[in-house]
Structures are given as structure tokens and as C-alpha cells.
C-alpha positions as CSV (number, residue, x, y, z in Angstrom):
1,X,0.0,0.0,0.0
2,X,1.4,3.4,-1.0
3,X,1.6,6.4,1.3
4,X,-1.1,8.1,-0.7
5,X,-3.4,5.1,-0.4
6,X,-2.7,4.9,3.4
7,X,-3.5,8.6,3.8
8,X,-6.7,8.4,1.7
9,X,-8.0,5.3,3.6
10,X,-7.1,6.8,7.0
11,X,-9.0,9.9,6.2
12,X,-12.0,7.8,5.1
13,X,-11.8,5.8,8.3
14,X,-11.8,9.1,10.2
15,X,-15.0,10.1,8.3
16,X,-16.6,6.8,9.5
17,X,-15.5,7.7,13.1
18,X,-17.1,11.1,12.8
19,X,-20.4,9.4,11.7
20,X,-20.2,7.1,14.7
21,X,-19.7,10.1,17.0
22,X,-22.8,11.8,15.4
23,X,-24.8,8.7,16.4
24,X,-23.6,9.1,20.0
25,X,-21.0,6.4,19.7
26,X,-17.2,6.5,20.4
27,X,-15.4,8.1,17.5
28,X,-13.5,5.2,16.0
29,X,-13.7,4.0,12.4
30,X,-12.3,1.1,10.4
31,X,-12.1,0.0,6.8
32,X,-11.4,-3.3,5.1
33,X,-9.4,-2.7,2.0
34,X,-9.1,-5.3,-0.8
35,X,-5.7,-6.7,-1.9
36,X,-5.5,-4.1,-4.7
37,X,-5.0,-1.4,-2.0
38,X,-7.8,0.7,-3.5
39,X,-11.1,-1.0,-3.1
40,X,-12.9,-0.5,0.2
41,X,-14.9,-3.7,0.9
42,X,-16.4,-2.6,4.2
43,X,-16.5,0.2,6.7
44,X,-17.5,0.2,10.3
45,X,-17.9,2.7,13.1
46,X,-17.7,1.9,16.8
47,X,-20.8,0.4,18.2
48,X,-20.1,0.2,21.9
49,X,-17.4,-0.7,24.5
50,X,-17.4,-4.3,23.4
51,X,-18.3,-4.1,19.7
52,X,-15.4,-2.0,18.6
53,X,-15.2,-0.9,14.9
54,X,-12.2,-3.1,14.1
55,X,-13.4,-6.3,15.8
56,X,-16.9,-5.9,14.3
57,X,-15.5,-5.3,10.9
58,X,-13.1,-8.3,11.2
59,X,-15.9,-10.6,12.3
60,X,-18.2,-9.5,9.4
61,X,-15.3,-9.9,7.0
62,X,-14.7,-13.5,8.1
63,X,-18.3,-14.3,7.4
64,X,-18.2,-12.9,3.9
65,X,-14.7,-13.7,2.5
66,X,-12.5,-16.7,2.6
67,X,-9.4,-16.6,4.8
68,X,-7.0,-16.8,1.8
69,X,-8.6,-13.6,0.3
70,X,-8.5,-11.8,3.7
71,X,-4.8,-12.5,4.0
72,X,-4.3,-10.0,1.2
73,X,-6.6,-7.4,2.7
74,X,-5.8,-4.5,5.0
75,X,-7.6,-3.4,8.1
76,X,-7.3,0.4,8.2
77,X,-8.3,2.1,11.5
78,X,-8.1,5.5,13.1
79,X,-6.3,4.3,16.2
80,X,-4.1,1.4,17.1
81,X,-6.3,-1.6,17.6
82,X,-6.7,-2.9,21.1
83,X,-5.8,-6.4,22.1
84,X,-9.4,-7.6,21.4
85,X,-9.5,-6.1,18.0
86,X,-6.0,-7.2,17.1
87,X,-6.8,-10.7,18.1
88,X,-10.0,-10.7,16.1
89,X,-8.1,-9.5,13.0
90,X,-5.6,-12.2,13.6
91,X,-8.2,-14.9,13.8
92,X,-10.0,-13.5,10.8
93,X,-6.7,-13.9,8.9
94,X,-6.4,-10.2,7.8
95,X,-2.8,-9.8,6.6
96,X,-2.1,-6.2,7.3
97,X,-3.1,-3.5,9.9
98,X,-2.7,0.2,9.2
99,X,-3.5,2.7,12.0
100,X,-3.3,6.4,12.3
101,X,-2.6,7.1,16.0
102,X,-1.2,5.0,18.8
103,X,-2.9,3.5,21.8
104,X,-0.6,5.8,23.9
105,X,-2.1,8.9,22.1
106,X,-5.6,7.6,22.9
107,X,-4.7,7.1,26.6
108,X,-3.5,10.7,26.7
109,X,-6.9,11.7,25.5
110,X,-9.1,9.4,27.6
111,X,-7.2,9.0,30.8
112,X,-9.1,6.6,33.0
113,X,-12.4,7.2,31.3
114,X,-14.8,4.5,32.4
115,X,-15.9,3.9,28.8
116,X,-12.4,3.4,27.4
117,X,-10.0,1.9,29.9
118,X,-7.2,1.4,27.5
119,X,-4.8,-1.5,27.7
120,X,-1.1,-0.8,27.6
121,X,-0.6,-3.6,25.1
122,X,0.6,-2.6,21.6
123,X,-0.9,-4.5,18.7
124,X,2.6,-5.5,17.6
125,X,3.1,-7.3,20.9
126,X,-0.2,-9.2,20.5
127,X,0.8,-10.2,16.9
128,X,4.3,-11.2,18.0
129,X,2.8,-13.8,20.3
130,X,1.0,-15.5,17.4
131,X,2.1,-17.6,14.5
132,X,1.1,-15.2,11.6
133,X,3.4,-12.6,10.1
134,X,0.8,-9.8,10.0
135,X,2.2,-6.6,8.7
136,X,1.6,-3.5,10.9
137,X,1.9,0.1,9.7
138,X,1.4,2.8,12.2
139,X,1.2,5.2,13.7
140,X,1.2,7.7,10.8
141,X,2.6,10.9,12.3
142,X,1.6,13.1,9.4
143,X,-2.1,12.2,10.1
144,X,-2.1,11.8,13.8
145,X,-3.6,15.2,14.5
146,X,-6.5,14.4,12.2
147,X,-7.2,11.1,13.9
148,X,-7.0,12.7,17.4
149,X,-9.2,15.7,16.6
150,X,-12.6,14.1,17.1
151,X,-11.5,12.8,20.5
152,X,-10.2,16.1,21.9
153,X,-13.5,17.1,23.5
154,X,-15.4,13.8,23.3
155,X,-13.9,12.1,26.3
156,X,-14.4,15.2,28.5
157,X,-18.1,14.6,28.4
């Protein structure tokens, strides 16, 4: 995936996050991008504290596409996926994860908010414990401010 593709998809995922926020949900968004690096196969906003955008998208993808196809796909998400979401992408057989901002950046925004008690467990650490060579790209410093923007005031509510 090229830098331009990454930027375009992260911005679209952020649009999905903004729609989730408009529906009263946490502002996280995720996309499933086809092996061509261009085609967006699915998009998902956050639903609640258990049905995160990334995990929900990965579960849906696993129901709709064969594992071999998903291995060539990319999960693009606004923030570094948590351990649950990373594990779900792993089991769904999604071969690449791209994220805009780190879990550490999220923690700086949310603090100890009851609706988002972040885990200090980077997605690369989760993947390193598995048996699949999932590629991880992120954070993307040039876009971090855009990914963080919807969260600035959201978690102060």
C-alpha cells in the first residue's frame, strides 16, 4: 500500500469515526481494503465498548470472505487496535493492519475514562505472540492530529 493510499484510507476511516460520533458512539472508524490497495470492501464505526469498529469489521469480513482472500486485505483504523481487535483481526486472517494514531495517544486523551479503559498492550506485541506474520503500519505521524481531533472534547463529556 502506498503512502497516498494509506492517507486516503485513514481519512475515510476518520469520516466513519465522525459518523459514529454523530450517532452518539465513540469516534473510532475502520475499513477493510481489498488486496488491490484501492477498493474499500467494508467500513465500520464503533458500536459500543465491546463491539469496537475493528473487531466488528473483522468478524463480518470473516463471514463474507475466505481466509485466503482476507490474508491479502488490510484493516485500516483510526487508532491502534486494542488487544481484542488485534486478536479478532488475527483470527479473521487479515494480513495487514494500518492505523493512524497510537494507543498511547488515545490514553493521553481518555485518561481513566470508564468507557475506554485502554490496555497498555501494543498491537505489535499481540501479533508477536501469534504464528502469523501480519504486517503492521502505524502510527502515521503526518495524520495523527486528524485522527486525534474528534477525540479532543469527546472524552471530556
